[in-house]
VOGU-3710 file (C-alpha; in Angstrom, 3 decimals, decimal comma):
1> xxxxxxxxxx> 0,000/0,000/0,000  2,922/2,340/0,707  4,169/2,045/-2,892  0,693/2,770/-4,248  0,304/5,863/-2,093  3,766/7,126/-3,009  3,448/6,739/-6,776  -0,190/7,813/-7,067  0,589/10,842/-4,938  3,301/11,885/-7,401
11> xxxxxxxxxx> 1,946/10,733/-10,740  -1,846/10,775/-10,525  -2,603/12,839/-13,628  -4,645/10,410/-15,693  -7,389/8,888/-13,624  -6,014/6,300/-11,215  -8,036/6,559/-7,956  -6,426/8,367/-5,029  -7,276/5,374/-2,865  -6,789/1,791/-3,934
21> xxxxxxxxxx> -9,949/-0,073/-4,913  -9,912/-3,842/-5,217  -11,208/-5,223/-8,509  -8,941/-8,272/-8,507  -11,769/-10,488/-7,295  -13,446/-10,268/-10,722  -12,231/-11,416/-14,111  -13,102/-8,422/-16,277  -13,338/-8,609/-20,097  -11,052/-11,179/-21,694
31> xxxxxxxxxx> -8,949/-9,595/-24,436  -8,774/-11,253/-27,859  -5,678/-13,421/-28,152  -4,291/-11,489/-31,117  -3,553/-8,346/-29,096  -0,884/-10,217/-27,126  0,868/-11,619/-30,207  2,831/-8,452/-30,934  3,176/-4,778/-30,042  0,522/-2,165/-30,701
41> xxxxxxxxxx> 1,968/0,212/-33,309  0,579/3,759/-33,178  0,430/5,674/-36,485  -0,103/9,400/-37,008  -1,059/9,117/-40,684  -0,296/12,773/-41,451  3,301/12,386/-40,207  3,942/8,804/-41,334  4,965/9,721/-44,887  5,628/12,714/-47,118
51> xxxxxxxxxx> 2,063/12,647/-48,492  0,545/11,559/-45,185  -2,036/9,284/-46,819  -3,655/5,896/-46,391  -2,138/4,818/-49,722  1,421/5,465/-48,597  0,734/3,741/-45,303  -0,533/0,713/-47,201  2,723/0,663/-49,176  4,671/0,346/-45,913
61> xxxxxxxxxx> 2,756/-2,627/-44,529  5,597/-4,921/-45,618  7,963/-2,966/-43,375  5,581/-3,192/-40,410  4,943/-6,889/-40,900  8,643/-7,643/-41,344  9,281/-5,795/-38,073  6,843/-8,105/-36,288  4,004/-5,619/-35,845  0,703/-7,433/-35,435
71> xxxxxxxxxx> -1,723/-4,612/-34,582  -1,930/-1,047/-35,910  -3,602/1,876/-34,148  -4,584/4,807/-36,375  -4,841/8,164/-34,659  -8,100/9,996/-35,591  -8,892/9,856/-39,311  -11,913/12,191/-39,353  -12,219/15,715/-40,856  -10,773/18,427/-38,601
81> xxxxxxxxxx> -12,654/21,543/-37,488  -11,813/25,097/-38,543  -13,221/27,178/-35,685  -10,516/27,725/-33,090  -8,144/25,484/-35,080  -4,639/25,256/-33,673  -1,836/25,477/-36,213  -2,268/25,254/-39,968  -3,841/21,801/-40,169  -5,388/21,432/-36,720
91> xxxxxxxxxx> -5,472/18,580/-34,234  -6,951/15,232/-35,341  -8,621/15,190/-31,917  -10,815/18,138/-32,987  -13,349/16,149/-35,035  -15,738/17,979/-37,375  -17,709/14,986/-38,690  -17,662/11,463/-37,269  -19,151/9,967/-40,415  -16,507/11,186/-42,859
101> xxxxxxxxxx> -12,832/10,525/-43,630  -10,374/13,421/-43,568  -9,797/14,111/-47,306  -6,186/15,077/-46,555  -5,560/11,401/-45,738  -7,394/9,952/-48,730  -10,803/8,581/-49,620  -13,095/6,032/-48,018  -12,028/3,594/-50,747  -8,389/4,161/-49,763
111> xxxxxxxxxx> -9,225/3,383/-46,153  -11,174/0,255/-47,118  -8,188/-0,907/-49,185  -5,793/-0,343/-46,275  -7,953/-2,262/-43,808  -8,494/-5,108/-46,277  -4,741/-5,403/-46,897  -4,046/-5,402/-43,160  -6,522/-8,230/-42,620  -5,207/-10,255/-45,559
121> xxxxxxxxxx> -1,832/-10,278/-43,805  -3,337/-11,670/-40,620  -2,832/-8,316/-38,889  -5,377/-6,176/-37,020  -6,184/-2,474/-37,029  -7,935/-0,245/-34,483  -8,849/3,438/-34,722  -8,968/6,382/-32,330  -12,403/7,373/-31,048  -12,779/10,831/-29,478
131> xxxxxxxxxx> -16,059/10,456/-27,604  -15,602/13,271/-25,083  -15,504/16,252/-27,430  -15,720/17,500/-31,023  -14,592/20,575/-32,952  -16,220/23,948/-32,280  -17,912/23,759/-35,685  -19,099/20,168/-35,585  -21,600/19,419/-38,349  -24,487/18,660/-35,965
141> xxxxxxxxxx> -24,209/21,762/-33,773  -26,926/23,702/-35,597  -29,444/20,876/-35,882  -28,684/19,041/-32,629  -27,376/21,599/-30,113  -28,669/19,484/-27,220  -25,828/17,008/-27,790  -23,222/19,464/-26,519  -22,161/20,991/-23,214  -23,178/24,603/-22,598
151> xxxxxxxxxx> -22,467/27,152/-19,890  -25,011/29,171/-17,920  -25,284/31,663/-20,781  -26,061/28,889/-23,255  -22,673/29,004/-25,003  -20,962/25,812/-26,077  -18,167/25,003/-23,634  -15,555/22,491/-22,502  -14,190/21,160/-19,227  -10,510/21,733/-20,082
161> xxxxxxxxxx> -10,077/25,420/-20,877  -6,797/24,926/-22,772  -8,560/22,707/-25,319  -9,858/25,795/-27,061  -10,372/24,011/-30,389  -13,067/21,651/-29,039  -16,519/21,550/-27,421  -17,558/18,789/-25,025  -20,472/16,429/-25,468  -23,192/16,442/-22,795
171> xxxxxxxxxx> -23,778/12,848/-21,716  -26,614/13,862/-19,398  -28,784/13,849/-22,541  -29,871/10,344/-23,656  -29,680/11,539/-27,276  -25,910/12,043/-26,909  -25,428/8,441/-25,846  -27,556/7,172/-28,727  -25,680/9,352/-31,191  -22,207/8,204/-30,087
181> xxxxxxxxxx> -23,240/4,550/-29,922  -24,331/4,835/-33,542  -20,997/6,430/-34,468  -19,004/3,648/-32,852  -21,133/0,935/-34,438  -20,664/2,579/-37,843  -16,880/2,264/-38,042  -16,884/-1,357/-36,888  -19,740/-2,433/-39,140  -18,957/-0,427/-42,278
191> xxxxxxxxxx> -15,144/-0,394/-42,233  -14,367/-3,565/-40,275  -12,024/-1,975/-37,733  -10,967/-4,382/-34,988  -11,491/-2,043/-32,067  -10,967/1,396/-30,593  -8,438/3,397/-28,672  -10,691/5,790/-26,731  -9,326/9,250/-26,028  -9,621/10,606/-22,438
201> xxxxxxxxxx> -11,989/7,729/-21,705  -12,365/8,649/-18,043  -14,025/11,940/-18,981  -16,932/9,985/-20,495  -19,388/8,154/-18,172  -18,273/4,589/-17,489  -21,767/3,201/-17,982  -21,796/4,607/-21,528  -18,698/2,577/-22,351  -20,135/-0,547/-20,758
211> xxxxxxxxxx> -23,385/-0,324/-22,709  -21,649/0,554/-25,978  -18,977/-2,132/-25,835  -21,645/-4,730/-25,153  -23,406/-3,663/-28,361  -20,167/-3,537/-30,379  -19,460/-7,137/-29,428  -22,704/-8,113/-31,113  -21,124/-6,921/-34,372  -17,582/-8,192/-33,768
221> xxxxxxxxxx> -17,130/-10,518/-30,770  -13,312/-10,287/-30,701  -13,152/-6,481/-30,647  -10,303/-4,874/-28,658  -10,938/-1,820/-26,459  -8,175/0,453/-25,124  -8,876/3,405/-22,803  -6,608/6,392/-22,451  -7,053/6,536/-18,674  -5,827/4,599/-15,669
231> xxxxxxxxxx> -8,904/3,863/-13,562  -9,323/0,092/-13,036  -13,115/0,609/-12,913  -13,018/1,032/-16,696  -11,803/-2,554/-16,997  -14,557/-4,130/-14,931  -16,958/-4,473/-17,901  -15,857/-2,279/-20,812  -12,131/-2,108/-21,599  -9,423/-4,711/-21,973
241> xxxxxxxxxx> -6,597/-2,194/-21,480  -5,949/1,147/-19,842  -2,781/3,250/-19,918  -0,093/2,603/-17,301  0,823/6,268/-16,977  2,192/5,623/-13,503  4,782/3,187/-14,821  5,812/5,597/-17,586  6,541/8,407/-15,132  8,278/5,988/-12,771
251> xxxxxxxxxx> 10,568/4,764/-15,561  11,471/8,369/-16,416  12,386/9,000/-12,778  14,479/5,826/-12,707  16,334/6,973/-15,828  17,050/10,308/-14,161  18,212/8,709/-10,913  15,254/9,960/-8,887  13,829/6,511/-8,085  15,475/3,092/-7,604
261> xxxxxxxxxx> 15,216/0,670/-10,510  13,799/-2,071/-8,309  10,627/-0,055/-7,837  9,428/-0,756/-11,424  8,810/-4,530/-11,128  7,376/-3,902/-7,664  4,832/-1,509/-9,201  3,884/-4,067/-11,880  3,032/-6,571/-9,146  1,298/-3,936/-7,004
271> xxxxxxxxxx> -0,869/-2,842/-9,923  -1,829/-6,398/-10,818  -3,091/-6,925/-7,269  -5,991/-4,460/-7,583  -6,956/-4,632/-11,274  -9,397/-7,160/-12,772  -7,603/-10,436/-13,448  -7,879/-10,179/-17,244  -6,622/-6,582/-17,376  -3,809/-5,923/-19,867
281> xxxxxxxxxx> -2,307/-2,478/-19,148  -0,786/-0,541/-22,033  2,944/-0,224/-21,335  5,036/2,413/-23,094  8,105/4,627/-22,991  6,691/6,917/-25,690  3,380/7,970/-27,258  2,088/10,965/-29,207  1,465/12,983/-26,030  5,014/12,615/-24,723
291> xxxxxxxxxx> 8,513/13,432/-25,923  10,375/10,855/-27,981  11,936/7,987/-26,025  15,233/8,611/-27,801  15,236/12,061/-26,174  13,819/11,199/-22,758  15,789/7,992/-22,199  18,579/8,483/-24,752  19,491/6,655/-27,949  21,349/4,068/-25,882
301> xxxxxxxxxx> 19,718/4,629/-22,519  16,301/3,481/-23,753  17,302/-0,186/-24,071  16,687/-1,503/-20,524  13,394/0,406/-20,345  12,132/-0,886/-23,690  13,204/-4,392/-22,691  11,293/-4,003/-19,446  7,932/-3,181/-21,042  8,410/-6,087/-23,461
311> xxxxxxxxxx> 9,188/-8,445/-20,556  6,058/-7,876/-18,478  2,416/-8,697/-19,058  0,213/-6,194/-20,871  0,371/-4,584/-24,311  3,663/-2,899/-25,302  3,286/0,220/-27,453  5,514/1,599/-30,217  4,827/5,070/-31,661  5,787/5,409/-35,330
321> xxxxxxxxxx> 9,475/6,312/-35,580  10,270/5,173/-32,047  11,585/1,871/-33,369  14,509/3,525/-35,149  15,291/6,308/-32,673  13,402/9,284/-34,124  14,059/12,276/-31,853  11,588/14,853/-33,180  8,057/14,638/-31,790  5,480/15,388/-34,534
331> xxxxxxxxxx> 3,244/18,319/-33,664  -0,472/17,582/-33,787  -1,247/20,883/-35,481  0,969/21,152/-38,576  2,586/18,955/-41,228  5,725/17,331/-39,840  7,079/14,136/-41,376  8,972/11,565/-39,342  12,410/11,138/-40,886  12,706/7,683/-42,445
341> xxxxxxxxxx> 16,211/8,570/-43,671  17,600/8,808/-40,147  16,953/5,198/-39,128  19,389/3,850/-36,563  19,855/0,194/-37,504  21,060/-0,778/-34,027  17,886/0,596/-32,452  15,639/-0,967/-35,106  17,325/-4,357/-34,693  16,921/-4,129/-30,918
351> xxxxxxxxxx> 13,176/-3,489/-31,130  12,760/-6,254/-33,702  14,583/-8,638/-31,365  12,253/-7,685/-28,491  9,188/-8,217/-30,684  10,472/-11,610/-31,840  11,322/-12,798/-28,332  7,964/-11,713/-26,923  6,188/-13,667/-29,640  8,381/-16,779/-29,341
361> xxxxxxxxxx> 8,524/-16,966/-25,533  5,128/-16,912/-23,770  6,924/-16,387/-20,449  7,534/-12,741/-21,390  3,781/-12,203/-21,790  2,972/-14,136/-18,633  1,713/-12,528/-15,423  3,957/-14,822/-13,411  6,796/-12,561/-12,266  9,185/-13,327/-9,414
371> xxxxxxxxxx> 11,463/-10,508/-8,328  15,063/-11,649/-7,888  16,889/-9,539/-5,355  20,258/-8,022/-6,219  22,812/-5,847/-4,400  22,297/-2,869/-6,747  18,517/-2,253/-6,693  19,197/1,431/-7,273  20,192/0,683/-10,882  19,438/-2,968/-11,637
381> xxxxxxxxxx> 16,124/-4,748/-12,220  16,203/-8,542/-12,027  13,248/-10,881/-12,154  12,141/-14,316/-13,322  9,296/-14,819/-15,822  7,607/-18,198/-16,142  4,980/-19,875/-18,310  4,510/-23,603/-17,884  7,987/-25,152/-17,795  9,551/-22,177/-19,563
391> xxxxxxxxxx> 11,622/-19,780/-17,453  13,376/-16,573/-18,422  15,603/-14,465/-16,171  15,640/-10,748/-17,055  18,523/-8,501/-15,965  18,458/-4,773/-16,797  21,056/-2,123/-15,965  19,286/1,238/-16,069  22,439/3,179/-15,234  24,977/4,770/-17,549
401> xxxxxxxxxx> 27,968/3,092/-15,901  29,330/-0,456/-15,848  28,083/-2,279/-12,756  29,235/-5,449/-11,060  26,187/-6,987/-9,448  25,370/-10,012/-7,324  22,037/-11,595/-8,242  19,801/-13,851/-6,180  19,413/-17,135/-8,080  15,984/-17,686/-6,571
411> xxxxxxxxxx> 14,574/-21,046/-7,677  17,065/-21,545/-10,507  18,431/-25,068/-9,965  22,184/-25,509/-9,571  22,393/-27,859/-12,550  20,649/-25,411/-14,908  22,312/-23,426/-17,675  21,349/-19,886/-18,657  21,638/-18,715/-22,265  21,330/-15,053/-23,204
421> xxxxxxxxxx> 18,662/-14,442/-25,870  19,122/-10,669/-26,148  22,497/-9,226/-27,046  25,737/-11,216/-26,822  24,955/-14,922/-26,993  26,585/-16,866/-24,167  25,751/-19,631/-21,723  26,506/-19,497/-17,999  26,106/-21,676/-14,938  23,861/-20,256/-12,192
431> xxxxxxxxxx> 26,966/-19,365/-10,160  28,503/-17,499/-13,068  25,220/-15,791/-13,851  24,743/-14,671/-10,256  27,921/-12,583/-10,353  27,957/-10,399/-13,464  29,478/-7,221/-14,770  26,769/-5,333/-16,652  27,511/-2,866/-19,425  25,922/0,603/-19,201
441> xxxxxxxxxx> 22,236/0,649/-20,176  22,322/-3,072/-20,891  19,477/-5,562/-21,209  19,705/-9,330/-21,122  17,060/-12,037/-21,197  18,319/-15,453/-20,114  16,627/-18,727/-20,948  16,881/-21,129/-18,022  17,228/-24,741/-19,133  17,959/-27,958/-17,216
//
């Protein structure tokens, strides 16, 4: 409880309750198996290529598939409002018409072709849904003003003042719920998307999500639902995943020497203890709201942190360009292209290795985590992951200096041999493994075999 209080007190920006609530006694929605087969790859279509179109994205599906990506998340694809628009092109989260495709990205036929190609490859694709707010000139404002929030003077308004390019929905009106349910059914039924990432989901009534997801499952039973929020109550009936914002901020503090490394696996276990049993948190070291991982953690310093989120249960996220060390964060308001010409092969190969290992070794996806104590918990994470008879020992040096560390062997039998699957390939006895010199910002995943 002390760890919960400490971290929530520092990092509670995105919806986790101030006091721990226990939902672990229930199962919660069971996620479709395909979401655990690979990382979720977030795409800002406007920034993904020079044209910023569905067609160019479709042309790069080979690259994504070759990298091991199994599921794509498209940031909002709808037309963008003009009134109060920020920047030249405006934010994709300021939606002007939920039933149209942004013509800057292509046509409906282009989108159908992209989705069809994704599915033909055995991949999946979800899309952003912004159910809390719309643009200030949304197409229904004149004919259906009752859908939207208004102040005492009758003016359209919003809860977050800084979001000056949007107006909130008013979910106290039953018509609003009916309208947004119809919107969400439309994109699943007519375009065959495989699910939604729901923006600021905690700002929308939980019972709306529960009712809507139940109806969406009548159209597509294996739909995947991701909430941008951290309240476990959202995963009781509606969502399979919520953001682990707390872990993200903790990992940043570990990188900067403000928190001990050993706190990260402790938080993973703490969080699991009060979430529904089927919950799959979204784990990340970068997304479109945050600075690039290559900047925050460093082009070499990111490795133990990326390896960590790929070694624990949940859904690991990659934001387009992260996998090769892109350092410039695309603005949401203007045309900025991620730089495909600046790919760092070492970084790309590292992410591809993590994706491959997570797919090949179910222990990395397993919820069975045993913390292995070490004499440098300030900088080193060490833990055992198990699934059936498979066991993997993960050792991560989050510091920028070489460290000699003594590791607790835990239940690793004396006759076992440990082979490194990530980085330099070598095999050690448990005694040799338990006394190691770790390179700066190093990550190793050891297969434990009899």
